[in-house]
C-alpha positions, 0 to 999 in steps of 0.5 A: 499500500502507498499513501496519497502523498506517494500517489501525488508524486506521479504526474499523469497527463493526457497526450495526443500521438502525433507520429508512430513508427516501428522500431527496426528489428523488433516485433512489438516496439513502437516509437511515438511522438506525443504532444503533452501540451507545452512540449512534445515527447518521445515514448517507446511502447510495446504495442506494435503487435496489437495496434496498427501505426495508422490507428495510433496517430491522433489517439489521446493517451494517458502518460506518466510524464515524470518518469525518469527517461530510459533508453530502449533499444538505443532510443530514449523514452521520456515517459510511459503510456498507460494500458490495461492488460486484457488476455495478455494484450495491452489496451490503451487507456484514453479519455471518453471525451476530447481533452486538451493535450497536457491536461492533468489526470487525477 
């Protein structure tokens, strides 16, 4: 169990996927360019086996924005998208109505 203070350290924001491309030499990894309102970020996510690149563009997702950057296959990922796992496959978490990129999620 964590405290509410621990949870409040996590910065969740909405982001709009501007661009998606496969990471060469992989079957699951996608490099995403995401608009977080005041900035654009690059994320790497293991969703290529579930989502087509063209269906990702324009999709609003939820991003952990204050996660320490990490290199994945030599590509820097500056955040993490959130997804539920259904039958072993990721399902992107999104909003049920349009919201501005960078909106705080609480």
